[in-house]
C-alpha positions in Angstrom: 0.0 0.0 0.0 1.3 3.5 -0.8 0.1 6.5 1.1 1.2 10.2 1.0 1.1 11.9 4.3 2.7 15.3 5.5 5.2 15.5 8.1 7.4 17.9 10.1 11.1 17.4 10.6 11.8 18.1 14.4 14.8 17.4 16.5 16.0 14.7 14.0 12.8 13.0 13.6 10.0 13.1 10.9 6.7 13.5 12.9 3.5 12.8 10.8 0.8 15.4 10.7 -2.0 12.9 10.6 -2.5 9.4 12.2 -0.7 6.5 10.6 -1.9 3.0 10.8 1.3 1.0 10.9 1.9 -1.9 13.2 4.4 -1.3 16.1 8.0 -1.9 14.8 6.6 -2.3 11.2 9.3 -1.4 8.6 8.4 1.0 6.0 10.0 2.9 3.0 9.9 6.6 3.0 10.2 8.9 0.1 10.7 12.6 1.0 10.1 15.8 -1.1 10.3 19.2 0.3 7.2 21.4 0.2 9.1 23.9 -1.9 10.0 21.2 -4.5 6.5 19.9 -4.6 5.0 23.4 -5.2 7.5 24.1 -8.0 6.6 20.8 -9.7 2.8 21.6 -9.3 3.2 25.1 -10.6 4.6 23.8 -13.9 1.3 22.0 -14.6 -0.9 25.2 -14.0 -1.0 28.7 -15.2 -0.1 31.3 -12.6 -3.6 32.7 -12.1 -5.0 29.1 -11.8 -2.3 28.2 -9.4 -3.1 31.2 -7.1 -6.7 30.7 -7.0 -6.3 27.0 -6.2 -3.9 27.7 -3.1 -6.9 29.5 -1.5 -9.3 26.8 -2.1 -10.2 24.7 0.9 -11.6 21.2 0.3 -12.2 18.6 2.8 -11.1 14.9 2.4 -14.7 14.0 2.1 -15.6 16.6 -0.3 -12.8 15.1 -2.7 -13.8 11.6 -2.1 -17.5 12.4 -2.9 -16.5 14.3 -5.9 -14.3 11.4 -7.3 -17.0 8.8 -6.6 -19.3 10.5 -8.8 -16.7 11.1 -11.6 -17.5 8.4 -14.5 -14.8 9.9 -16.9 -11.4 8.3 -17.3 -9.3 10.1 -14.7 -6.0 9.3 -16.7 -7.4 10.6 -19.9 -8.5 13.9 -18.3 -5.1 14.3 -16.7 -3.4 13.7 -20.0 -5.6 16.1 -21.8 -5.1 18.8 -19.2 -1.4 18.5 -19.4 -1.5 18.6 -23.2 -3.3 21.8 -23.1 -0.5 23.4 -20.8 2.3 22.4 -23.1 
């Protein structure tokens, strides 16, 4: 299972900002990307105005789930088409 969570680095330890459901002493693999790097990568996919507007939107996890549950289109196709329009 792959999952993305936010964490804060404090005193030499990565502290998750949300509950994790690992068993005690379970070994996991961690991939780390700084917020600045992630933001730069995401900005490349959107226009400046679109990016600024999206930064101020607040969606709950439940709202996203409900929206995706009702989406009958091909998510992959939609993402590819959106990217092709940008480049």
